[in-house]
VMD Tcl script that draws the C-alpha trace (Angstrom):
set ca {
  {30.89 13.66 0.20}
  {32.74 12.40 -2.74}
  {32.24 8.80 -3.79}
  {35.26 6.60 -3.52}
  {36.06 3.57 -5.59}
  {38.29 2.05 -2.84}
  {37.98 1.88 0.80}
  {38.24 5.46 2.12}
  {41.05 6.42 4.64}
  {38.74 8.80 6.48}
  {35.56 10.56 5.78}
  {31.86 10.44 6.60}
  {29.51 7.80 5.18}
  {25.78 7.41 5.76}
  {23.34 4.42 5.55}
  {19.70 4.66 4.90}
  {17.63 1.53 5.74}
  {14.09 2.02 4.23}
  {11.96 -0.59 5.80}
  {8.19 -1.29 5.83}
  {7.71 -0.20 9.49}
  {10.69 1.94 10.18}
  {13.30 4.01 8.42}
  {16.76 4.49 9.91}
  {19.62 6.52 8.98}
  {23.26 6.06 10.28}
  {26.04 8.62 9.91}
  {29.57 7.37 10.64}
  {33.05 8.48 10.37}
  {35.66 6.22 8.86}
  {38.81 6.48 10.84}
  {42.31 6.03 9.24}
  {42.41 2.42 8.22}
  {46.22 2.26 8.10}
  {46.31 2.64 11.85}
  {44.09 -0.33 12.39}
  {44.89 -3.82 13.22}
  {44.50 -6.28 10.32}
  {41.44 -8.05 11.73}
  {39.34 -4.97 12.31}
  {36.38 -4.09 10.28}
  {33.35 -2.38 11.73}
  {35.79 -1.11 14.52}
  {37.10 1.25 11.98}
  {33.67 3.09 11.99}
  {32.38 5.46 14.70}
  {28.78 6.24 14.51}
  {28.14 9.86 14.85}
  {24.45 10.20 14.50}
  {21.38 8.06 14.47}
  {17.84 8.80 13.26}
  {14.93 6.72 12.88}
  {11.05 7.32 12.15}
  {8.12 5.33 11.63}
  {7.87 4.32 7.97}
  {4.81 5.69 6.18}
  {3.94 5.04 2.51}
  {5.73 1.71 2.30}
  {4.10 -1.79 2.06}
  {6.10 -5.17 1.74}
  {9.23 -3.06 0.97}
  {7.77 -1.15 -1.94}
  {6.68 2.49 -1.93}
  {2.86 3.07 -2.21}
  {2.83 6.74 -1.16}
  {5.67 8.73 -2.35}
  {5.01 11.93 -0.36}
  {4.58 10.02 2.84}
  {7.74 7.98 2.27}
  {9.67 11.14 1.52}
  {8.50 12.94 4.74}
  {9.49 9.77 6.69}
  {13.02 9.66 5.23}
  {13.45 13.36 5.59}
  {12.52 13.14 9.40}
  {15.03 10.19 9.89}
  {17.89 11.88 7.95}
  {17.33 15.26 9.69}
  {17.46 13.56 13.16}
  {20.72 11.78 12.27}
  {22.22 14.93 10.88}
  {21.32 16.95 13.95}
  {22.84 14.32 16.27}
  {26.08 14.00 14.13}
  {26.39 17.70 13.47}
  {27.02 16.77 9.94}
  {25.04 17.34 6.51}
  {25.07 14.19 4.22}
  {24.63 14.22 0.42}
  {25.10 10.47 -0.34}
  {23.77 7.29 1.25}
  {24.05 3.52 0.95}
  {20.52 2.23 0.77}
  {19.07 -1.28 1.03}
  {16.41 -2.85 -1.27}
  {13.89 -5.35 -0.05}
  {11.24 -5.24 -2.75}
  {11.36 -6.04 -6.41}
  {11.25 -10.00 -6.39}
  {14.91 -10.53 -6.75}
  {16.00 -13.25 -9.02}
  {19.40 -14.88 -8.05}
  {21.62 -16.91 -10.13}
  {25.23 -18.09 -10.65}
  {26.62 -17.38 -14.19}
  {29.94 -18.55 -15.72}
  {31.87 -16.33 -17.96}
  {34.53 -17.68 -20.07}
  {37.45 -15.64 -21.52}
  {40.25 -16.85 -23.87}
  {43.64 -15.53 -22.47}
  {45.91 -17.54 -24.86}
  {48.81 -17.78 -22.54}
  {49.28 -14.17 -21.58}
  {49.28 -12.87 -18.15}
  {45.94 -11.87 -16.73}
  {45.63 -8.03 -16.34}
  {42.91 -5.40 -15.53}
  {41.81 -5.45 -19.14}
  {40.68 -9.05 -18.86}
  {38.76 -7.97 -15.79}
  {36.94 -5.36 -17.85}
  {36.04 -7.92 -20.45}
  {34.59 -10.31 -17.87}
  {32.43 -7.60 -16.25}
  {31.17 -6.38 -19.73}
  {30.07 -9.90 -20.39}
  {28.26 -10.13 -16.99}
  {26.46 -6.94 -17.77}
  {25.07 -8.12 -21.05}
  {23.12 -11.00 -19.61}
  {19.54 -11.05 -21.10}
  {17.02 -9.37 -18.72}
  {13.63 -8.04 -19.52}
  {12.90 -4.27 -19.94}
  {11.11 -4.22 -16.73}
  {14.10 -5.63 -14.67}
  {17.38 -4.23 -13.47}
  {20.69 -5.82 -12.56}
  {21.21 -5.03 -8.86}
  {24.38 -6.91 -7.98}
  {27.06 -8.49 -9.96}
  {29.40 -10.16 -7.40}
  {32.40 -12.47 -7.94}
  {32.12 -16.00 -6.43}
  {34.97 -18.00 -7.87}
  {37.06 -18.42 -10.96}
  {39.34 -21.04 -12.55}
  {42.07 -21.23 -15.09}
  {42.02 -24.08 -17.57}
  {39.53 -25.90 -15.39}
  {41.43 -25.61 -12.23}
  {38.91 -24.29 -9.81}
  {39.50 -22.48 -6.52}
  {41.92 -19.71 -7.86}
  {41.65 -16.74 -5.38}
  {43.45 -14.18 -7.40}
  {44.36 -14.88 -11.13}
  {45.93 -11.63 -11.72}
  {49.42 -12.29 -13.11}
  {48.66 -15.87 -13.75}
  {48.74 -17.52 -17.25}
  {46.69 -20.09 -19.05}
  {44.57 -20.70 -22.03}
  {41.13 -19.77 -20.53}
  {39.84 -18.01 -17.58}
  {36.21 -18.82 -16.11}
  {34.63 -16.53 -13.64}
  {31.59 -17.47 -11.67}
  {29.67 -14.36 -10.85}
  {26.53 -14.09 -8.75}
  {23.89 -11.85 -10.30}
  {20.89 -10.43 -8.45}
  {18.24 -9.15 -10.87}
  {14.94 -7.24 -9.68}
  {11.99 -5.46 -10.78}
  {13.03 -2.05 -12.10}
  {9.86 -0.17 -10.77}
  {10.40 -0.46 -6.93}
  {14.03 0.37 -7.39}
  {13.41 3.53 -9.57}
  {10.67 4.75 -7.07}
  {12.97 4.55 -4.21}
  {15.71 6.23 -6.00}
  {13.14 9.12 -6.99}
  {12.08 9.54 -3.40}
  {15.68 9.51 -2.02}
  {16.62 12.14 -4.71}
  {13.57 14.34 -3.72}
  {15.27 14.41 -0.38}
  {18.24 15.93 -1.92}
  {20.41 12.82 -1.50}
  {22.32 10.78 -4.12}
  {22.66 7.09 -3.77}
  {26.22 5.42 -3.55}
  {24.84 1.95 -3.91}
  {21.77 -0.22 -3.64}
  {22.44 -3.26 -1.34}
  {19.90 -6.14 -1.17}
  {18.85 -6.28 2.64}
  {20.09 -9.83 3.49}
  {23.50 -9.07 2.18}
  {23.84 -5.83 4.22}
  {22.56 -7.77 7.44}
  {24.99 -10.53 6.60}
  {27.96 -8.08 6.69}
  {26.83 -6.92 9.98}
  {26.23 -9.87 12.02}
  {27.81 -13.03 10.43}
  {31.10 -14.28 11.70}
  {33.90 -15.26 9.30}
  {33.77 -19.12 10.06}
  {29.98 -19.03 9.15}
  {30.49 -17.20 5.76}
  {33.36 -19.52 4.99}
  {31.66 -22.87 5.81}
  {28.19 -22.02 4.75}
  {25.35 -20.02 6.35}
  {21.86 -18.93 5.58}
  {21.04 -15.24 6.96}
  {17.19 -14.47 7.36}
  {16.29 -10.73 7.82}
  {12.83 -10.78 9.34}
  {11.45 -7.24 8.68}
  {7.96 -5.70 8.94}
  {6.84 -6.23 5.53}
  {9.34 -8.60 3.95}
  {11.54 -11.54 4.88}
  {14.74 -11.52 2.92}
  {17.17 -14.46 2.60}
  {20.80 -14.83 1.48}
  {23.18 -17.73 1.50}
  {26.83 -17.25 1.98}
  {29.54 -19.89 1.33}
  {33.34 -19.71 0.87}
  {33.50 -16.05 1.70}
  {30.86 -14.96 -0.96}
  {27.06 -14.44 -1.20}
  {25.65 -16.95 -3.66}
  {21.98 -16.46 -3.30}
  {19.47 -13.92 -2.36}
  {15.51 -14.02 -2.22}
  {12.79 -11.86 -0.72}
  {9.34 -13.01 0.68}
  {6.63 -10.56 0.95}
  {5.57 -11.35 4.48}
  {7.02 -10.21 7.83}
  {6.32 -8.90 11.30}
  {3.53 -6.71 10.23}
  {1.53 -9.76 8.94}
  {1.78 -11.19 12.69}
  {0.55 -7.94 14.16}
  {-2.42 -7.80 11.77}
  {-3.24 -11.45 12.64}
  {-3.38 -10.45 16.32}
  {-5.58 -7.46 15.55}
  {-8.16 -9.57 13.65}
  {-7.98 -12.52 16.03}
  {-8.48 -10.42 19.19}
  {-10.65 -7.71 17.70}
  {-8.40 -4.80 18.91}
  {-6.45 -1.98 17.08}
  {-3.26 -2.49 15.23}
  {-1.35 -0.34 17.58}
  {-2.73 -2.48 20.49}
  {-1.88 -5.66 18.65}
  {1.64 -4.36 18.18}
  {2.07 -3.72 21.96}
  {0.71 -7.13 22.85}
  {3.19 -8.74 20.47}
  {6.05 -6.73 21.70}
  {5.29 -7.21 25.47}
  {3.50 -10.67 25.68}
  {4.24 -12.23 22.50}
  {6.19 -15.59 21.98}
  {6.74 -17.97 19.26}
  {6.08 -21.08 21.30}
  {3.56 -21.72 24.12}
  {4.65 -22.44 27.71}
  {2.81 -24.46 30.37}
  {1.85 -21.25 32.31}
  {0.33 -19.53 29.27}
  {-3.05 -20.67 29.96}
  {-3.03 -19.20 33.48}
  {-1.99 -15.80 32.35}
  {-4.50 -13.32 31.52}
  {-4.16 -10.35 29.22}
  {-6.48 -7.36 29.00}
  {-7.49 -6.51 25.52}
  {-9.13 -3.10 24.54}
  {-11.71 -3.78 21.90}
  {-11.71 -2.10 18.51}
  {-13.92 1.01 18.45}
  {-14.38 1.31 22.12}
  {-13.12 3.37 24.86}
  {-10.03 1.35 26.08}
  {-10.68 2.53 29.58}
  {-14.10 1.12 29.97}
  {-14.44 -1.80 27.46}
  {-11.80 -4.54 28.00}
  {-11.88 -8.21 27.64}
  {-9.47 -10.66 29.12}
  {-7.95 -13.58 27.29}
  {-5.35 -16.11 28.10}
  {-1.92 -15.41 26.95}
  {-2.05 -18.89 25.09}
  {-4.66 -17.49 22.80}
  {-2.28 -14.69 21.76}
  {0.53 -17.20 21.12}
  {-1.82 -19.51 19.13}
  {-2.27 -16.72 16.67}
  {1.36 -15.86 16.43}
  {2.80 -19.32 16.15}
  {0.97 -20.45 12.76}
  {2.13 -17.24 11.08}
  {5.60 -17.78 12.00}
  {5.50 -21.41 11.08}
  {4.32 -20.25 7.59}
  {7.05 -17.83 7.19}
  {9.63 -20.50 8.14}
  {8.09 -22.96 5.78}
  {8.41 -20.35 2.98}
  {12.00 -19.85 3.81}
  {12.70 -23.63 3.84}
  {11.11 -23.76 0.39}
  {13.18 -20.96 -0.88}
  {16.38 -22.57 0.46}
  {15.46 -25.90 -1.25}
  {14.68 -24.22 -4.52}
  {18.00 -22.29 -4.40}
  {19.72 -25.54 -5.27}
  {22.46 -24.44 -2.55}
  {20.88 -26.20 0.40}
  {23.65 -28.73 0.56}
  {26.47 -26.09 0.74}
  {24.56 -23.72 2.90}
  {25.43 -25.68 5.89}
  {23.39 -26.43 8.87}
  {23.52 -22.88 10.36}
  {20.78 -20.21 10.00}
  {21.05 -16.79 11.46}
  {17.87 -14.89 12.20}
  {17.99 -11.09 12.31}
  {15.68 -8.09 11.81}
  {13.04 -6.48 14.03}
  {10.53 -9.41 13.70}
  {13.15 -11.98 14.81}
  {13.09 -10.68 18.50}
  {10.10 -12.77 19.85}
  {11.05 -15.27 22.55}
  {11.30 -18.72 21.37}
  {11.60 -17.84 17.71}
  {14.97 -19.75 17.19}
  {13.48 -22.81 18.67}
  {10.39 -22.73 16.36}
  {12.64 -21.87 13.31}
  {14.84 -24.94 14.18}
  {11.90 -27.24 14.33}
  {10.74 -26.11 10.98}
  {14.07 -25.71 9.12}
  {15.82 -28.59 10.73}
  {18.92 -26.52 11.03}
  {20.83 -24.94 13.96}
  {19.53 -21.36 14.48}
  {20.87 -18.50 16.29}
  {19.77 -14.84 16.62}
  {22.11 -12.39 15.03}
  {22.64 -8.86 15.81}
  {25.29 -6.21 14.73}
  {29.02 -6.58 15.82}
  {29.95 -4.10 18.13}
  {30.49 -0.83 16.55}
  {31.93 2.52 18.16}
  {29.38 5.14 18.83}
  {26.27 2.65 18.43}
  {24.20 2.84 21.69}
  {22.56 -0.23 23.03}
  {19.13 1.10 21.94}
  {20.08 0.66 18.34}
  {22.56 -2.18 18.48}
  {19.82 -5.05 18.34}
  {18.76 -7.30 15.55}
  {16.38 -4.59 14.09}
  {19.49 -2.60 13.07}
  {21.47 -5.22 11.41}
  {20.69 -4.00 7.89}
  {21.69 -0.31 8.87}
  {24.93 -1.24 10.30}
  {25.74 -3.68 7.41}
  {25.08 -0.84 4.86}
  {28.03 1.05 6.67}
  {30.09 -2.12 6.46}
  {29.49 -2.34 2.54}
  {30.32 1.32 2.41}
  {33.82 1.02 3.64}
  {34.67 -2.20 1.74}
  {32.22 -3.44 -1.02}
  {34.75 -6.06 -2.26}
  {33.60 -9.21 -0.74}
  {36.99 -10.73 -0.67}
  {36.90 -14.63 -0.33}
  {39.34 -14.78 2.49}
  {38.12 -11.74 4.58}
  {34.45 -11.64 3.74}
  {34.84 -8.23 2.23}
  {36.51 -6.66 5.25}
  {40.07 -6.57 3.81}
  {42.82 -5.13 6.02}
  {44.39 -3.02 3.39}
  {43.48 0.26 1.83}
  {44.04 -0.55 -1.79}
  {41.84 -3.11 -3.67}
  {43.66 -6.47 -3.46}
  {43.82 -8.90 -6.30}
  {41.12 -9.92 -8.68}
  {38.10 -9.53 -6.09}
  {39.24 -6.11 -5.07}
  {39.46 -4.97 -8.71}
  {36.07 -6.40 -9.45}
  {34.63 -4.64 -6.32}
  {36.13 -1.32 -7.46}
  {34.74 -1.74 -10.88}
  {31.30 -2.55 -9.65}
  {31.21 0.27 -7.20}
  {32.04 2.63 -10.18}
  {29.47 1.14 -12.58}
  {26.46 0.28 -10.37}
}
mol new
graphics top color blue
foreach p $ca { graphics top sphere $p radius 0.5 }
foreach p [lrange $ca 0 end-1] q [lrange $ca 1 end] { graphics top cylinder $p $q radius 0.2 }
display resetview
């Protein structure tokens, strides 16, 4: 599949979500966007194939065993290709590891009264690329946030306008080079090329946030197996991203240790009986727990369900406290609004939104991907937000202020569209 610098009219695109506990590949066809309604975005995509596999060789979002990781990716991709009856060569892939550093930079350009043209865009981007970073880091994202002419802020499209100076606010995300290079190496060993790396919470936000949230201010929290990633959106743009090396796997291991059972049994208990908050009847409900190293059919202990929840709740409270600290340190808490959206596989425990609300002191809802053609109910829950969001990024990576990157025209529109096309070509 050829890489397009603008939104494709038709064609097949693929998303590869590489997580700590599962790897998911989605293959989709982009239908003719000229026939679409102006307000359609993911509705333009028809999912042809889905493949997912247990992730092996990955810990806290980073690869620790390249051969095991490669095998897991191959299995997920092969399953998706078989279902879709398509062979893919390129993927949009998420990035959760690498300790991202997120900051807003201002780039100033003297325009001396001439009309702003694409050449000015190139100069701004080149300045953005030249920011100082250490040798062991890489620039992951360089995204437009806002710009002003002669100090007049809030200009949506400066192309064709005149003034003395143009100032562009750009959101940069910088991460450790090692995890990104390792992931690239493994994917290429699977005979796949990478169209773009996308930080996980940005992808998840594209999948499950609504336009009003992105415009007024919202924090998206993607709770994965080995990492919890965070992004803040405001005025149609992503302005902050962060990653925490803790997730649902840590909850599972806490259960295994606390109840002296296997990790697989702990995961089963968490999924079937787990909750983020205790209820009055939990002391009366008994759970059967096979003991580690014993025959599960003969050696079983019984514990109250409340004991299970007493193990789960403190770890979740710790995660939400770390999220609260991250938002506070971002310096964007005041404009992030009072809305938090939880998504990801580890966000599905009953009562988790209530617990998050009590710690974060914000309104919290559970987010799942907007309805996408061809996506079955089995793969349309919060655990698949990143996968679907990667497809959304693939059809339109411009992040236009007014339409949250889901523009209703084929060509790149205005300054943001041209920035998006330029970034797609160079990153």
